[in-house]
C-alpha positions in Angstrom: -3.9 -19.8 -21.2 -3.4 -21.4 -24.6 -5.8 -22.5 -27.4 -5.6 -26.2 -26.3 -6.6 -25.5 -22.8 -9.5 -23.4 -24.1 -10.5 -26.3 -26.3 -10.7 -28.6 -23.2 -12.9 -26.0 -21.4 -15.2 -25.5 -24.2 -15.4 -29.3 -24.7 -16.3 -30.0 -21.0 -19.0 -27.2 -21.4 -20.7 -24.9 -18.9 -20.9 -25.9 -15.3 -20.2 -24.6 -11.8 -16.9 -23.3 -12.8 -17.3 -22.5 -16.5 -19.6 -19.9 -18.3 -19.7 -18.9 -21.9 -21.1 -15.4 -23.1 -21.4 -14.4 -26.7 -20.2 -10.8 -26.3 -19.9 -10.4 -30.0 -19.4 -6.5 -30.0 -20.0 -5.5 -26.3 -20.0 -7.0 -22.8 -23.1 -8.8 -21.8 -25.3 -7.1 -19.3 -25.2 -10.3 -17.1 -21.4 -10.8 -17.3 -20.8 -9.4 -13.9 -23.5 -11.6 -12.4 -21.3 -14.5 -13.4 -18.2 -12.9 -12.2 -19.9 -12.2 -8.7 -21.1 -15.7 -8.6 -17.7 -17.2 -9.3 -16.2 -14.9 -6.6 -18.8 -16.1 -4.1 -18.6 -19.8 -4.8 -15.4 -21.7 -6.0 -14.0 -19.5 -8.8 -14.1 -20.3 -12.5 -13.6 -19.3 -16.1 -15.6 -16.9 -18.0 -15.3 -17.1 -21.9 -16.4 -14.3 -24.0 -17.1 -14.9 -27.5 -18.6 -18.5 -27.1 -22.3 -19.5 -27.3 -24.0 -21.5 -24.7 -23.6 -24.7 -26.9 -19.8 -24.2 -27.1 -19.9 -22.7 -30.7 -17.0 -20.3 -30.9 -18.2 -17.0 -32.5 -15.3 -14.8 -31.3 -15.4 -11.1 -30.3 -15.3 -8.5 -33.0 -11.8 -7.1 -33.4 -13.0 -3.5 -33.1 -14.8 -4.2 -29.9 -12.1 -6.2 -28.0 -10.3 -3.1 -26.4 -13.7 -1.5 -25.3 -14.8 -4.8 -23.7 -11.5 -5.2 -21.9 -11.6 -1.6 -20.6 -15.2 -2.1 -19.4 -14.3 -5.3 -17.4 -11.3 -3.7 -15.8 -13.1 -0.4 -14.9 -16.3 -2.1 -13.5 -14.3 -4.7 -11.6 -12.8 -1.6 -9.7 -16.1 0.3 -9.5 -18.0 -0.4 -6.1 -21.2 0.4 -7.8 -20.8 -2.4 -10.2 -18.8 -4.9 -8.0 -18.5 -4.6 -4.2 -16.1 -5.0 -2.8 -14.1 -4.4 -6.0 -11.7 -7.2 -7.2 -8.9 -6.9 -9.8 -9.4 -9.0 -12.8 -7.0 -9.7 -15.6 -8.7 -10.6 -18.8 -6.8 -12.2 -21.6 -7.4 -12.3 -25.4 -6.5 -15.7 -26.9 -6.4 -16.6 -30.7 -8.8 -19.4 -31.4 -8.6 -20.5 -35.0 -9.3 -17.3 -37.1 -11.3 -15.7 -34.1 -10.5 -14.2 -30.8 -11.8 -15.2 -27.4 -11.6 -13.1 -24.1 -10.8 -15.3 -21.2 -11.3 -14.2 -17.6 -10.1 -16.5 -14.7 -12.0 -15.4 -11.6 -10.7 -17.1 -8.4 -12.6 -17.8 -5.4 -12.6 -14.7 -3.1 -12.5 -14.8 0.6 -15.2 -12.1 0.7 -18.8 -12.1 -0.2 -19.3 -9.9 -3.4 -22.4 -8.2 -4.8 -23.0 -6.6 -8.2 -25.3 -3.6 -8.4 -26.5 -4.4 -4.9 -27.3 -8.0 -5.7 -25.5 -11.1 -4.3 -25.2 -14.0 -6.6 -24.2 -17.6 -6.0 -23.3 -20.2 -8.6 -24.3 -23.9 -9.2 -24.4 -26.3 -12.2 -27.3 -24.4 -13.5 -26.0 -20.9 -13.6 -25.9 -17.8 -11.4 -28.6 -17.2 -8.8 -29.7 -14.1 -7.0 -29.8 -15.0 -3.3 -30.1 -11.4 -2.0 -33.5 -11.9 -0.5 -32.5 -15.2 1.0 -30.9 -14.3 4.4 -30.1 -17.8 5.4 -28.2 -18.5 2.3 -26.4 -15.2 2.4 -25.4 -15.9 6.2 -24.1 -19.3 5.3 -22.1 -17.9 2.5 -20.4 -15.4 5.0 -19.9 -18.2 7.5 -18.4 -20.6 4.8 -15.8 -18.0 3.7 -15.1 -17.0 7.3 -14.2 -20.6 8.3 -12.4 -21.4 5.1 -10.1 -18.4 5.2 -8.4 -17.8 8.3 -7.1 -14.4 7.1 -10.8 -13.1 7.5 -10.8 -13.7 11.4 -12.0 -10.4 13.0 -10.3 -8.8 15.8 -12.8 -6.2 17.2 -10.3 -4.6 19.7 -7.4 -3.8 17.2 -7.5 -0.1 16.4 -5.9 2.1 13.7 -3.0 3.0 16.1 -2.1 -0.6 16.2 -0.8 -0.4 12.5 2.6 0.8 11.5 2.1 4.4 10.4 5.2 4.6 8.2 3.9 1.7 5.9 0.9 3.6 4.6 2.9 6.1 2.7 5.1 3.5 1.2 2.0 1.5 0.3 0.5 4.4 -1.4 3.8 5.1 -3.4 4.0 1.6 -4.5 0.2 1.5 -5.6 0.8 4.8 -7.5 3.6 3.2 -9.4 1.3 0.6 -10.7 -1.4 3.1 -11.4 -0.9 6.8 -11.2 -4.6 7.5 -10.3 -4.8 4.5 -7.9 -7.6 5.1 -5.5 -5.3 4.4 -2.4 -3.2 7.5 -3.2 -5.5 10.1 -1.7 -7.5 8.3 0.8 -7.1 8.1 4.6 -5.4 5.1 6.3 -8.6 3.9 7.6 -10.3 4.0 4.1 -7.3 2.4 2.5 -7.6 -0.6 5.0 -11.4 -0.7 4.3 -10.9 -0.4 0.5 -8.4 -3.4 0.6 -11.1 -5.6 2.3 -9.2 -5.6 5.7 -12.1 -4.5 7.8 -15.1 -6.9 8.1 -18.2 -7.9 10.2 -18.0 -11.2 12.0 -21.3 -13.0 11.0 -21.3 -15.1 14.0 -20.9 -12.6 16.7 -22.1 -9.4 14.7 -18.8 -7.6 15.8 -16.8 -5.5 13.3 -13.0 -5.1 13.2 -9.8 -5.3 11.3 -8.9 -8.9 10.0 -5.9 -11.1 10.6 -4.9 -10.1 7.1 -4.8 -6.5 8.1 -2.7 -7.3 11.2 -0.2 -9.5 9.3 0.2 -6.9 6.4 0.7 -3.6 8.4 0.7 -4.5 12.1 3.2 -3.2 14.6 5.6 -5.8 15.8 3.8 -6.1 19.3 0.4 -6.3 17.7 1.5 -9.2 15.5 3.1 -10.9 18.5 -0.2 -10.4 20.5 -2.4 -11.8 17.9 -0.2 -14.5 16.5 2.6 -15.2 18.8 4.0 -18.1 16.8 4.4 -16.0 13.7 7.9 -16.1 12.2 9.8 -16.7 8.9 13.2 -18.3 9.2 15.9 -17.4 6.5 18.9 -19.8 6.7 22.1 -20.0 4.8 23.6 -23.5 5.1 26.7 -24.1 2.9 29.8 -24.7 4.9 28.1 -25.5 8.2 25.6 -28.0 7.0 24.8 -29.2 10.6 23.6 -25.8 11.7 23.9 -22.6 9.4 26.3 -20.1 8.2 23.9 -17.2 8.5 20.3 -16.8 9.7 17.6 -14.2 10.0 14.8 -14.7 12.4 12.0 -12.6 11.0 8.9 -11.8 13.2 7.5 -8.8 11.4 4.6 -7.7 9.2 4.6 -9.1 5.6 5.7 -5.9 4.1 8.8 -5.7 6.2 9.2 -9.5 6.0 9.3 -9.4 2.2 12.1 -6.8 2.4 14.1 -8.7 4.8 13.8 -11.8 2.7 14.7 -10.2 -0.5 17.9 -8.5 1.3 18.8 -12.0 2.7 18.6 -13.4 -1.1 20.7 -10.4 -2.3 23.2 -10.9 0.3 24.0 -14.6 -0.4 23.0 -15.3 -3.9 24.8 -14.0 -7.3 23.0 -11.7 -9.5 22.6 -12.3 -13.2 21.6 -9.5 -15.7 19.3 -10.0 -18.6 17.9 -7.8 -21.3 14.2 -7.4 -21.2 12.5 -5.2 -23.8 16.2 -3.6 -24.2 16.6 -2.9 -20.5 18.8 -4.6 -18.1 17.0 -6.4 -15.2 18.1 -8.6 -12.4 17.2 -12.2 -13.0 17.8 -12.9 -9.4 15.3 -10.3 -8.2 12.8 -11.3 -10.8 12.9 -15.0 -9.9 13.0 -14.6 -6.1 10.3 -11.9 -6.1 8.0 -14.7 -7.2 9.3 -17.2 -4.6 9.1 -14.7 -1.6 5.5 -13.6 -2.7 4.6 -17.3 -2.8 6.1 -18.0 0.6 4.2 -15.0 2.3 0.9 -15.2 0.5 0.1 -19.0 0.2 0.5 -19.8 3.7 -1.8 -21.1 6.6 -0.9 -18.6 9.3 -2.9 -20.1 12.1 -0.6 -23.1 12.1 2.6 -22.7 14.3 4.9 -24.3 11.6 7.4 -21.6 10.8 7.9 -20.7 7.2 11.4 -21.2 6.0 13.7 -19.9 3.3 16.8 -22.1 3.0 19.8 -21.5 0.8 22.2 -24.5 0.2 25.2 -25.0 -2.1 23.2 -26.4 -5.0 19.5 -25.3 -4.3 17.2 -22.7 -2.6 14.1 -24.1 -1.1 11.0 -22.7 1.0 8.6 -24.4 3.1 5.3 -23.2 4.6 2.3 -24.7 6.1 -0.5 -25.2 3.6 -4.1 -26.1 3.2 -3.5 -28.5 0.2 -5.8 -28.9 -2.8 -3.9 -31.9 -4.1 -0.8 -33.9 -3.5 2.5 -34.1 -5.3 4.4 -32.0 -7.9 2.6 -29.2 -9.6 2.6 -29.3 -13.4 2.8 -25.6 -14.6 1.0 -26.6 -17.9 -1.9 -28.3 -16.2 -2.9 -26.9 -12.7 -5.7 -24.8 -11.3 -4.3 -22.0 -9.1 -6.1 -21.8 -5.8 -5.9 -18.7 -3.5 -4.9 -19.6 0.0 -5.2 -16.0 1.3 -7.0 -14.0 -1.5 -7.0 -10.7 0.5 -3.3 -10.8 1.2 -2.7 -11.8 -2.4 -4.8 -9.0 -3.8 -3.0 -6.5 -1.6 0.4 -7.7 -2.9 -1.0 -7.4 -6.4 -2.0 -3.8 -5.8 1.4 -2.7 -4.9 3.0 -4.5 -7.7 4.8 -7.3 -5.8 2.9 -10.3 -7.5 1.1 -10.7 -10.8 -2.2 -12.4 -11.3 -3.1 -15.7 -9.4 -1.1 -18.6 -11.0 1.4 -16.5 -12.7 4.0 -17.0 -9.9 4.5 -20.7 -11.0 4.8 -19.9 -14.6 7.1 -16.9 -14.0 9.3 -19.1 -11.8 9.7 -21.6 -14.5 10.4 -18.9 -17.0 13.1 -17.0 -14.9 14.6 -20.1 -13.4 15.7 -21.4 -16.9 17.3 -18.1 -17.4 19.0 -17.9 -14.0 20.1 -21.6 -13.9 20.3 -23.0 -17.4 19.3 -26.5 -18.1 17.2 -26.9 -14.8 13.6 -26.2 -13.6 12.1 -25.4 -10.3 9.8 -27.8 -8.4 6.5 -27.1 -6.6 5.4 -29.8 -4.2 1.9 -29.5 -2.8 1.0 -31.0 0.6 0.4 -30.2 4.2 3.9 -28.5 3.8 4.1 -26.7 0.5 7.5 -26.7 -1.0 9.4 -24.7 -3.7 12.7 -25.7 -4.9 15.1 -23.6 -7.0 18.2 -25.4 -8.4 21.4 -23.2 -8.4 23.4 -25.4 -10.7 22.6 -27.0 -13.8 22.4 -30.9 -14.2 25.9 -30.8 -16.0 27.5 -28.6 -13.4 26.0 -30.7 -10.5 27.5 -33.9 -11.9 31.0 -32.1 -12.2 30.7 -30.7 -8.7 29.6 -34.0 -7.3 32.6 -35.8 -8.8 35.0 -33.0 -7.5 33.3 -33.1 -4.0 33.8 -36.8 -3.8 37.6 -36.6 -4.7 38.2 -33.8 -2.2 36.2 -35.6 0.5 38.4 -38.8 -0.1 41.6 -36.7 0.1 40.5 -35.2 3.4 39.6 -38.5 4.8 43.0 -39.9 3.9 44.8 -36.8 5.4 42.9 -37.2 8.7 43.8 -40.9 8.8 47.5 -40.1 8.2 47.3 -37.6 11.1 45.7 -40.1 13.4 48.2 -42.9 12.7 51.1 -40.4 13.9 49.0 -38.6 16.7 46.1 -41.0 17.9 45.5 -38.7 20.9 44.7 -35.6 18.9 41.2 -34.1 19.3 39.1 -32.1 16.6 40.8 -28.8 17.3 44.2 -30.1 16.9 43.3 -32.0 13.7 41.7 -28.8 12.3 44.9 -26.8 13.1 47.1 -29.3 11.4 44.8 -29.5 8.3 44.5 -25.8 8.1 41.7 -25.7 5.6 38.7 -27.1 7.4 36.8 -26.1 10.6 36.4 -28.0 13.8 32.7 -28.8 12.7 34.0 -30.0 9.3 36.5 -32.4 11.2 33.7 -33.6 13.5 31.7 -34.5 10.4 34.7 -36.3 8.8 35.4 -38.3 11.9 31.8 -39.4 12.1 31.8 -40.6 8.6 35.1 -42.5 9.2 33.6 -44.1 12.2 30.5 -45.2 10.4 32.7 -46.9 7.7 34.8 -48.6 10.5 38.0 -47.0 9.3 38.5 -45.5 12.6 37.2 -46.2 16.2 37.3 -44.3 19.5 39.1 -46.0 22.4 38.3 -44.7 25.8 36.6 -41.5 26.8 36.7 -38.2 24.9 39.2 -36.9 27.2 42.1 -39.3 27.9 41.1 -41.7 25.1 42.6 -42.2 21.6 41.8 -43.0 18.1 42.5 -46.4 16.5 42.9 -46.7 12.8 41.8 -49.9 11.3 44.1 -50.1 8.2 43.0 -53.5 7.1 39.3 -52.0 6.7 
């Protein structure tokens, strides 16, 4: 977040999604009441170093690191915030002062701080702990809004893929050597990740849809969500069907691996120096795209998610609960968590960064991977991400070359049909030698549409008539 964006937030003033705290040299005692309320309602921005009237005081330089450490530590402490939620405070220069900005997304869970549940409205943060009707309504609202919270009471620990737990622990430990998942049991890990809940309508407890999708065995996923699948398709030579395909019906951890392997198999790698170390631009770029495809998706809809690699672009599609329509502007958009618990899980193992960073990182790495180009993110019932594989200049050159090649192929086919009007697709392909039967079929259809040729008689026993005058 830059200074201009902060200025706009301050100008609008406090409201249901904005709260100011002075925090001159230490974190305000009620800061986590606001964090809790934002998590429970619709998310928002907490700005530290700003007075209620919008006057920017700034945070003392000597106190900044201590405040940052306190926020991160308390956000992961169940005594302070339950269930815990990973927060990423940022320090932003504002004139000659520094402001700490915390973006808090809406959570799919109900949170409490020091044993109290807070909700948010235009007037601030309100303790609703002793108001059971409001608390119940909050649980029901989150459960109905986020399908990942659906509870399955009959799913047991044995239904999860045992081998994944050790891998998850290793990935989490790579992010933080003392990560709490490293030493706890599988059951406690699932509960710590917020994947075990109580259904407030039935009173039954169980593992959630998010748990099933993340770590479930194949048969469990098919029993719970029979339509679940992600389709990876390579469509370059055979544009009518595909050149390669991977039909993925696995948990999200294994799905991520399969998708990244498909990308590695079919897309070139480009190396880049980052902090004096060589990195794979392809992996950094498509890590964001695959994370977005798997995390921000409405799984209860049978529309299959897709990864499609074509000659000039890669694009993904997944069913979505839209919060807007049209192209997303990376400089002016508010990230919205579609599946907060799945997103949080991916973040804990280092496969995604903070909410909203995926779009920004994709723009950053796409410009390096494909110079003179930028990605597109299109919000709608079907969310679409598009990554160009060729720069605009290269695309124009390729288009001209393709047009010349196509014209040459058409002329060669016409010459064959003038001499051998009885030839079928297989015989034409054999004479040409550099095009498949499907390619010949495509060219014949184009020639028919432009009336340069027409079919006389049946497919078998008929012949081609060439209309030279056309």
